[in-house]
C-alpha positions in Angstrom: -122.8 11.6 4.7 -123.5 11.2 0.9 -126.2 8.3 0.1 -124.0 6.8 -2.5 -121.4 5.7 0.6 -124.4 3.9 2.7 -124.2 0.4 1.8 -127.1 -1.3 1.9 -127.5 -4.4 3.9 -127.3 -7.6 1.9 -127.7 -10.8 3.7 -125.2 -13.7 3.4 -126.0 -15.6 0.5 -127.8 -18.8 1.6 -126.5 -22.5 0.6 -128.0 -23.9 -2.2 -128.5 -27.1 -0.8 -129.9 -26.3 2.6 -130.5 -22.8 2.7 -128.0 -21.8 5.2 -127.1 -18.1 5.6 -123.7 -18.8 5.8 -121.9 -17.4 2.4 -123.2 -20.3 -0.2 -121.8 -23.4 -0.4 -118.4 -22.6 0.6 -119.2 -20.9 4.1 -121.7 -23.4 4.7 -118.8 -26.3 4.5 -116.5 -23.8 6.2 -119.1 -24.0 9.2 -119.1 -28.0 9.1 -115.2 -28.2 8.3 -115.1 -25.8 11.9 -117.0 -28.0 13.8 -115.5 -31.0 12.8 -112.2 -29.9 14.2 -113.5 -28.6 17.4 -115.1 -32.2 17.7 -111.4 -33.5 17.8 -110.6 -31.1 20.4 -113.3 -31.0 22.4 -115.3 -34.2 24.1 -118.7 -32.1 24.4 -118.8 -31.5 21.0 -117.4 -35.1 19.7 -120.4 -36.9 21.3 -122.9 -35.7 18.8 -120.0 -35.5 16.0 -121.6 -38.7 14.0 -125.0 -37.4 14.3 -123.8 -33.7 12.7 -122.3 -36.1 10.2 -125.2 -37.7 9.3 -127.6 -34.5 9.6 -125.0 -32.3 7.3 -124.8 -35.2 4.9 -128.8 -35.3 4.3 -128.9 -31.9 3.6 -125.9 -32.0 1.1 -126.8 -34.9 -0.5 -125.2 -33.9 -3.7 -122.1 -34.0 -1.9 -121.9 -36.8 0.5 -124.9 -39.3 -0.9 -124.3 -40.0 -4.1 -124.3 -43.7 -3.8 -127.4 -46.0 -2.3 -124.7 -47.0 0.6 -123.6 -43.6 1.5 -127.7 -42.3 1.5 -128.5 -45.3 3.9 -125.8 -45.2 6.4 -126.3 -41.4 6.5 -130.1 -42.0 7.1 -129.9 -45.2 9.1 -127.3 -43.5 11.2 -130.5 -40.6 12.0 -132.7 -43.5 12.3 -130.5 -45.0 15.1 -129.8 -41.7 16.7 -133.9 -40.4 17.2 -135.5 -44.0 17.7 -132.9 -45.5 19.2 -131.0 -43.3 21.4 -127.9 -43.4 19.5 -127.1 -46.8 20.3 -123.2 -47.3 19.8 -123.6 -51.1 19.5 -126.3 -50.5 16.8 -124.4 -48.0 15.0 -121.7 -50.4 15.0 -123.7 -53.1 13.3 -125.3 -50.5 10.8 -121.8 -50.2 9.4 -120.6 -53.6 9.3 -124.4 -54.6 7.5 -123.4 -51.8 4.8 -119.8 -53.2 4.3 -121.6 -56.8 3.4 -123.0 -57.3 -0.3 -126.2 -56.0 0.7 -128.2 -54.3 -2.3 -129.9 -51.0 -1.8 -131.7 -48.7 -3.8 -131.2 -45.0 -3.4 -134.4 -43.4 -2.4 -135.2 -39.9 -4.5 -133.6 -36.7 -3.0 -136.0 -34.9 -1.1 -136.2 -31.2 -2.3 -137.1 -30.1 1.6 -134.4 -31.6 4.0 -135.4 -29.7 7.4 -135.6 -26.2 8.3 -133.0 -26.2 10.6 -129.4 -25.7 9.4 -125.9 -26.4 10.3 -126.3 -22.0 11.0 -128.3 -23.0 14.1 -125.7 -24.9 15.7 -122.6 -23.1 15.1 -123.2 -20.1 17.6 -122.3 -21.9 21.0 -119.2 -22.9 22.7 -121.4 -24.4 25.8 -121.0 -28.2 24.7 -124.8 -28.9 26.6 -126.2 -26.3 24.4 -124.7 -27.6 21.3 -125.7 -31.3 22.4 -129.5 -30.0 22.9 -129.3 -27.9 19.5 -128.3 -30.9 17.7 -130.9 -33.0 19.2 -133.6 -30.5 17.8 -131.8 -30.0 14.6 -131.8 -34.2 14.5 -135.5 -34.5 15.1 -136.0 -31.4 12.4 -134.8 -33.1 9.6 -135.9 -36.3 10.8 -139.5 -34.9 10.4 -138.3 -33.9 7.0 -137.6 -37.2 5.7 -140.8 -38.5 7.0 -141.5 -40.0 3.6 -138.6 -42.6 4.0 -138.9 -43.3 7.5 -140.2 -46.6 6.7 -137.6 -47.4 4.4 -134.9 -46.8 7.3 -137.2 -48.6 9.8 -137.2 -51.8 7.5 -133.7 -51.6 6.7 -132.6 -51.3 10.2 -134.8 -54.8 11.0 -132.5 -56.2 7.9 -129.7 -55.0 9.9 -130.5 -56.7 13.0 -131.5 -60.0 11.5 -127.8 -59.7 10.0 -126.6 -59.9 13.4 -128.9 -62.5 14.8 -127.1 -65.7 16.0 -124.1 -62.7 17.2 -124.1 -60.8 19.9 -125.2 -57.2 18.6 -122.1 -55.9 21.0 -119.9 -57.6 18.8 -120.9 -56.4 15.6 
């Protein structure tokens, strides 16, 4: 075979936001959209979908975290998942708190947002493996957001104070 007919291997283009080698930003978004669709049809994948949304958003802040409230929603969602075992009552309380007239300042966008990406979780069809990988991804991203963890924790205290006097289950 003539040398000119041999093509050099070129790895897929990386996503400019998270670095996933899935064919640029469009390929990365497609992987997220496919996992989102799967969550609608497979309960095993749906169980961690809110966390996947938070992780994806925090690695694609330019598209999903433009406002202080959207940034806080995803950062607090991640904090809730990692430090509070994804407590659904706390997650609902976060949403109610963010729907109130809370004033927030958007933290600066981090350059490094974790070494794991959606590419690391997208290849399995096993819901148990998927959940395990999503939780590893969450720890990885939470560690990358180390400089903003205290802000998230302080905001969670405000969330809990806002529901004091009401049962958090009704929040």
